[in-house]
N, C-alpha and C positions, 0 to 999 in steps of 0.2 A: 309705672311714675316713679321716676329715680329721686331718689331722697339724699340731700348732702347728709354726711355722717354726724349723727346726735341730732337730729331735729327731724320732723314729720311736721308737712304741712299736706292734709288731705282732706278734701271738704266730700261731701258725699248729700245731696238733696233728694227729695222726691215731692215735685209739686205741681203747678200748673202754670202756664205761659199768662201774664197778664194783658199782652197786647202782640200784635204782630211782630216776629221778629224783623229786625232791620237788618241790611249788609252794606258795608263801606269796603270799597275795591281803591287801595292807593296805587300812587304813582308806579311803585316797583312791581305792581301784580298781585302784591297780597292780600288777601282777603278775609274781614273778619265780619261777623253774625253776633249780633249783639240783640239780649232778649232779659224780660225780667220773670225770674221766678218765685210764686208765692209758696210758703210754706205754712203751717198752722202750728201752734202751739198753745199750753194751757198760760193763763194769764194769774193775775190776782183773782181773788174772790170778789163778787160783787157783796152790794149788802145783803143783800137776802143768803148768804152764804153759798151762790153757784159760783164756779170756776169759769172766769171769762174766756175765750177763746180769742186768738188775737194771730194777726198774719204778718209776718216777716216777707220783705220785697228783697232778693238777691238777683243784681246784676249779673249776669253769665255772658262770657266771650267765648267764641268757638273760633277757630282759625281755620283758612284754605279748606281741605276736603271735609274735613268735619263741618265747618261753616255753611258749605254749601249743600252739604245732606240736609243742615239743621233749616237753611232757609226754604229750601224744596220740601221738606217735611212738615214742619211746626206752624202752626197758627193759634190765635188768641184761644185758650183755653184749653190748648193741648195737654196732657198730662206726662211728664219727663221723670228722668232720673238721671241727674249730673253727678258726674265723677272726675273732679280736677283741684286744682290747688287756691288757696284764698293767695291774692294779690293786691297789692296797693299802688295808688298813682300820687302823685303828688306835683301843684302847681303854685304859682303867683297869680293871683288874682289881679286882672289888670286893671279893674276898677278900683278895688278898695287897697290891693297891695298886701293882703293878707296872703297866707301860706293855704291851700285847700287841700282835702284830700279825699279820693275816691277808693273805697273798697269793691271787689269785685271777684268773681270767680273764674278763674281761667279753665274751660273744661277741656277734657281729656278723653273723657269717654261718654255719651249722648244716647240713651236708651230709649226710645218713642214708646212708651206705655199704652198710647190708644190702637185699638184696632183701625185697621180699613173702614170697616164701615163707620164707627164712630167717628173717625175723621170726617168721610164725606158727607156723613150727617151736620157734624159742626159747620164745614164748609158751607152746606145748605141755611143752614141757623144764621151766621154770620152776614151771606147777601141778602136774606130777608130783613134783617135788622140789626146795622152795625153799633147801634149803643146799648145791646146787650150786655150786662154785668158780666162777669169770668165766673163759671159755672163751680161754686165751690160746697 
């Protein structure tokens, strides 16, 4: 990952896919695969003093060949390691006229952490029951 001198923009996440990845193909031929990754962290303490576990969802974009690998190898519940950079997009909401923002991670590396056996088992589970929760 090339950095601009004097700045660092590197994100590393290990988590689970919350849903099936989606691919979009642009008229130029460029391809992007988008998916959300869930990560967990300790939050505030509950009334009884126990630490709450909270989930953060991060949108991931993988482009072209990396995106093709993701769309072919990942599924709901897949465990992945993502290395990339934090990006933002802004646009004007057509209905309200307000400025809207979206933050996401542009993946530069995606490591598939599920074994082939686990992936095949997950495919069988998804086929039998599409409404199952993500396994955390």
